[in-house]
Structures are given as structure tokens and as C-alpha cells.
C-alpha positions, 0 to 999 in steps of 0.5 A, a space after each residue: 499500500 503506497 503512503 497517502 500523506 503528502 505535503 500541500 502545495 504552497 498555493 493550496 496551503 496559503 488558501 486555507 491559511 486565507 480562510 482564517 485571515 481573510 474572512 471578508 474585504 474588511 479583513 484585507 483592509 485591517 492587515 494591510 493598513 496595520 503593516 503601514 502603520 508598522 512600517 512608520 507611516 504617519 499618513 495613510 490613504 485607503 481607497 476601495 471600490 465596490 466595497 473592497 470586492 473589485 479594489 483595495 488599495 492601501 498608500 503609505 509613506 512608510 519606510 518602504 522595502 528593498 527589492 529583496 523584501 518586496 518579494 520575500 514579503 508574499 511568503 508565508 512566515 515571512 515577518 519583519 516583527 519577531 526573530 525568535 519565540 521569545 519575541 513573542 512576549 515583548 510585541 508592540 507591533 500590529 503584526 507578527 504572524 507573517 501570514 497576511 500578505 501570503 494569504 491575500 496574494 493567494 486569493 486575489 490579484 496583488 500589485 505592491 509599488 514600494 521604495 525606500 527613502 535611500 533608494 533611487 529605484 523603487 520595485 513593483 511586484 505583481 502576483 496572482 495566486 500566489 504565482 509571481 507575474 512580474 517584478 521590475 524596478 520603476 521610479 516610485 515615490 518613497 513609501 508603499 502602495 498596495 492594490 488588491 483586485 477581484 478579491 476571492 477571484 479563484 474561490 468563487 464559492 467564497 465570494 458568493 458568500 460575500 454580502 451586499 456592498 452596504 453591509 461590506 462597507 459597513 464591515 470596513 468602516 468598523 475596522 477603519 474606525 478601530 484603527 483610526 481610534 488607536 492611532 489619532 496621531 496619524 493622518 487617515 483618509 477612506 474613499 469609497 467609490 470616488 467619494 471621501 468618507 473620512 478625512 482625519 487629520 493627526 489630532 488628540 483622542 477626543 477629536 478623533 472620537 468627534 470626527 468619526 462619530 459626529 459633533 454631538 458626541 463632544 458633550 457625551 464624553 467623560 475622560 478616564 485616567 488611571 496608572 497603577 503598577 499593573 496597567 496605565 488606564 486612559 480614554 473616555 467613556 459616555 454619559 449614561 443618558 447617551 447609551 444605546 440599545 445596540 452595540 457598537 460603540 465600545 472599544 477596548 485597546 490593549 497596547 493600542 491593539 483593538 481586542 474583544 474581551 467580555 469579562 472587561 466589558 463586564 467591568 465597565 457595565 458594573 461601574 455604570 450599575 444603578 444609573 444605566 438604563 435597562 438593556 443599553 450599552 454606554 460608549 466607552 473608548 479605553 485604552 490599557 497599556 501594560 507590559 508585553 510580558 504580562 499578556 499573551 496575544 498569539 490566541 487568535 489569528 485575527 489577533 483580538 483576543 488576549 490572555 492576561 497573566 492577572 485579569 482579576 486585578 486589571 477587572 478591579 482596577 478598570 471598574 473602580 477607575 470608572 466608578 470615580 470618574 463617574 462620580 467626579 464628572 457628577 454623572 451619578 446623583 451625589 449628595 454633596 454639602 460642600 458644593 456651592 449649590 448646597 444650601 449651607 452656603 446660603 446661611 451667613 454665620 454670625 455671632 449669636 449676639 448680633 442675630 435679631 429676631 424678625 419683628 412684624 407690625 399690623 393693623 388688626 382692623 384693616 380690610 382689603 376688601 371693603 375698599 375695593 367692594 366700594 370702589 367697584 360699587 362706585 364705578 358700576 352703580 350707575 351702569 347697572 342701574 340704568 342697563 336693569 331699566 332699559 332692559 326691564 330687568 326686575 330689581 330682585 333679579 339675584 333671587 331667581 336662581 334660588 326661586 327656580 331651584 326651589 321649583 324644581 325641588 317641589 316638583 320632584 317631590 310632587 312626582 314622587 309622591 304621585 307614585 313613579 316607580 323609577 328609582 334614582 339609581 335606575 333613573 341615572 342609568 337610563 339617563 346615561 343610556 340615552 345620551 352615551 350608549 357606549 362601551 367604557 374601558 379603564 386605563 390602568 397606570 397609563 400603560 394597561 387598557 382594561 376591558 370587561 367581557 362576558 367571562 370576565 375581563 381582559 388586560 391589553 398592552 397598549 404599546 404592543 397593541 399599537 405596535 402590532 397596528 403599526 407593523 401590519 399597516 407598514 408591511 401593507 405600505 411596503 407591499 404596495 409602495 403606498 405610504 403618506 407623508 406630511 410635509 414638514 414646514 422647515 427642513 430639518 438636518 440630522 447628522 449621522 456617523 458614517 456607518 448609519 449613514 451608509 445604513 440609511 442609504 442602503 434601506 433609503 427606498 424602503 424608508 421613502 415608501 413608508 412616508 419619509 422624505 429624505 435627501 442625503 446632504 454631504 458626507 454624513 448628513 440627511 435632510 428631512 422634508 417630510 415624516 410619515 402622516 400617522 406619526 402625528 406633530 411634534 415628532 423630533 426628527 432626528 430622534 425618531 431616525 435615531 430610535 429607527 436605526 437603533 431598533 434596526 440594527 438591533 432586530 437584525 442581530 437578534 432576530 435575523 430579519 429581512 430588510 422589509 421586515 425589520 424596517 416595518 418592525 423598527 419604525 412600528 416600535 418607535 412611532 407607537 405610543 409608550 408607557 405612561 400615555 394617557 388615553 381617553 375613552 374614545 381612543 382606547 375604543 379605537 385602539 381596540 378595534 384597530 387591533 382586532 382588525 389585525 391578523 394576529 392581535 393576541 401576539 405582539 411583533 416580537 412574539 409576546 402576548 398582547 392581551 391577558 384574559 382573566 376569567 370571573 371563575 379566576 377572581 372568584 377562587 382568588 377571593 375563595 368564594 364559590 
């Protein structure tokens, strides 16, 4: 029997490695930009087309490569970052594995242009599927330019697994934001299909956060700074009132490397305990500087997981530092009598012998109403007297009401003595039925509607009921492309983050079908000319759109819905009445009628019950009655 174990060709081995290192275009962008940072570049330009599927181009002004290095960088496990195994515990660079360039070259058409400052000529290398096509010298500017074309061109199955351009572009923006936050001292620019999405000059960390997420974040940030013998902590956290229902603005950096760590995230959430709204996540951009010998970053190919030598100590330091910052900047409610606004500062301290008791003098016979009454009579007596004579009003007109009331009471007693059989409660009931023969509903805690039925009563969740009504209405509008819109008197501008702007552009046609009149204005801004007519008046355009986007992203992660269904659910949740809204009897009646006209009146859009029925028998059992 012949041997069956064989060495895989380098091209196959590189494609296998690429499955872990390069999962999508965003992964290639991350690896190439990190190489540019390790090369000492302070200006990095990123250009993508078709969300990186057709082209990813990285231009930097780093140290460049020699002719030999330009060819060798495409070999597996070729790196300039480490020389021996011990170097793994002293790594300060972004990369160290030596797999990225080989993996990218195995699944794409790559062109490398590079020149060192001390060289007169640069080098161009063209490679496809791990096979070198050309290598030749040419006059080039110093630095390195890498073009990655037709990603996964030789693995069609892998290319078919890629999402839409909008989704892949959001992943690229996420990776770009992480790298840009970690290196605010480096100039970055990101271009997509000819449009510049980001232009970030070298700046401070706070300025970088504001430029990435919007000017509104300038008021949301609280600085954090703590230095111990174990770690040095710095960065910013967000104020609790600006916490969002979806994740995405939580960033941990260990030695300037972005990491995902649920354990440290739990420390942050613990610091926000009792001051954070339920099911919300605060913003934080936190940097941990630690001795590389006390961590292990060689855990995962994407290098986003780290093992710590003393993770419990880091947890405690992080939690206490955040609590201190929250208290220092008066985010949490405090009671401090030493502050300038306390009541004790309003009291002037004097010696006891200088303090005098207040004295009050008054006239016990003074009556301010006598003068007012006299003056009023003097002003109106002449006019009143003339008017009464002219109109024929009797002089005793002020006693007419008493006389009429006395006659009504006499007639009522007369009817009762004549033998009328209708009792007082029955007559009131009959009168009420004749005026308004409508079913009465009751509101409980401005949240539930109580309706009596033959077998007992129903409790209806008014918010869930309204969400169900709006959801089916929006689904109908999306299917028929018929959504009514209310034109705004004055157009409003809404500024979004770049990721949210891209998401809004992706579903702009569906948004407009529902009645929103939106048009892009600039890189991250929309102009709102109108809103759906059923939203009512007094709606904050920015708030409703931000809430819509948050619910859309939250539903997408949790329920895996299609775009139209997700959008209808998100808008229904944003537009529905909230707990605490008072309703009159007519509004409750209309809500219940519309609810029972839907296809699924008993189940909410999130699969929870809308109606709870309590029978009369259950009530009797609770009172222990037979």
C-alpha cells in the first residue's frame, strides 16, 4: 500500500490560511493598514471600490521595502516583527505572524509598489494566486502602495458568501474606525467609489472620536485616567443618558491593539450599575497599557483576543477607575453639602449676640376687601341701574336662581308622591344610556387597558397593541408602495455617524415608501422634508431616525429578519405610544377596534402576548368564593 500523506502545495496552504485571516474585504483592509502603521507611516490613504470586492488600495509614506523584501513579503511566515519565540512576549507592533500578505496574494490579484527613502528606484511586484507574474524596478515615491484586485477571484464559492456592498462597506468602516481610534496621531483618509468618507488629520483622541462619530459626541464624553503598577488606563466613557440599545460603540485597546473581551466589558457595565437604562450599552473608548510580558496575544489569527497574567486585578482597577470618573464628573446623583450650590452656603454665620429676631407690625382692623367693594360699587352702580331699567330686568333678579331651584325640588317631590316607580339609580342609568350608549374602558397605570367581557375582563398592553397595528400597516405600505407623508414646514438636518449614514442609504427607498422624505446632504447628513403622516405632530426628526436605526440594528442582530420586515418592526416600535401615555375612552376604543382588525391581535411583533384574559372564575377563586 502506497503512502497517502503528502505535503500540500504552497498555493493550497495559503488559501487555507486565507480562510482564517481574510474572511471578507474588511479583513484585508485591516491587515494592510496595520502593516502600513508598523512601517512607520504617518499618512495612510485607503481607497475601495465595490466595498473592496473589486479594489482595495492602501497608500502610505512608511519606510518602504528593498527589492528582496518586496519579493519575500509574500512568502508564508515571512515577517520583520520577530526573530525568535521569546519575541512573542515583547511585541509592540500590530502584526507578527507573517501570514497576511501570503494569504491575500493567494486569493486575489495583487500589485505592490514600494521604495525606501535611500533608494533611487523602487520595485513593482505583480502576483496572482500566489504566483509571481512580474517584478521590475521603476521610479516611485517613497513608501508603499498595495493594490488588491478581485478578491476571492479564484474561490467563487467564497465570493458568493459575501454580503451586499452596503453590508461589506459597513464592516470596512468598523475596521477603519478601530484603527483610526488607536492611532489618532496618524492622518487617515477613506475613499469609496470616488467619494471621500473620512478625512482625519493628526489630532487628539477626543477630536478623533468627534470626527468619527459626529459633533454631538463632544458633549457625551467623560475622561478616564488611572495609572497603577499593573496597568495604565486612559480614554473616554459616555454619559448614561446617551447609551444605546445596540452595541457598536465599545472599544478596548490593549497596547494600541483593538481587542474583544467580554470580561473587561463586564467590568465597565458593573461600573455603570444602577445609573444605566435597562438593556442599553454605553460608549467607551479605553486604552490599557501593560507590559507585553504579562499578556499573550498569540491566541487567535485575527489577534483580537488576549490572555492576561492577572485578569482579576485588571478587572478591579478598571471598575474602580470608571466609578471614580463617573462620580468626579457628577454623572451619578450625589449629595454634597460642600458644593457652592448647597443650602449651607446660603446661611451667613454671625455671632449669636448679633442675631435679631424678626418683628412684624400689622393693623388688626384692616380689611382690603371693603375698599375694593366700595370702589367697584361706585364704578358700576350707575351703569347697572340704567341697564336694568332699559332691559326691564326686575330689581330682585339675584333671587331668581333660588326661586327656580325651589320649584324644581317641589316638582321632584310631587312626582315621587304621585307614585313614579323608577328609583334614582335606575333613572340615572337610563339617562346615561340615552345620552351615550358606549362601552367603557379603563386605563391601568397609563400602560394597560382594562375591558370587561362576558366571562371576566381583558388586560391589553397598549404599546404592544399599537406596535402590532402599525407593523401590519407598514408592511402593507411596503408591499403596495403607498405611504402617506406629511410635509414639514421647515426642513430639518439630521447628522449621523458614517456607519449609520451608509445603513440609511442602503434602505433609503424603503424608508421613502413608508412616508419619510429624505435626501442626502454631504457625507454624513440627511435633510428631512417630511415624515409619515401617522406619526403625528411635534416629532423630533433626529430622534425618530436615530431610534429607527437603533431598533433596526438590534432586530437584525437578534432576530435575523429581512430588510423590509425589520424596517416595519423598527418603525412600529419607534412610532408606537409609550407606557405612561394617557388615553381617553374614545382613543382606547379605537385602539382595541384596530387591534382586533389585525391578522394576529393576540401576539406582539416580537412574539409576546398582547392580551391577557382573566375569567370571573379565577377572580372568585382568589377571593375564596364558591
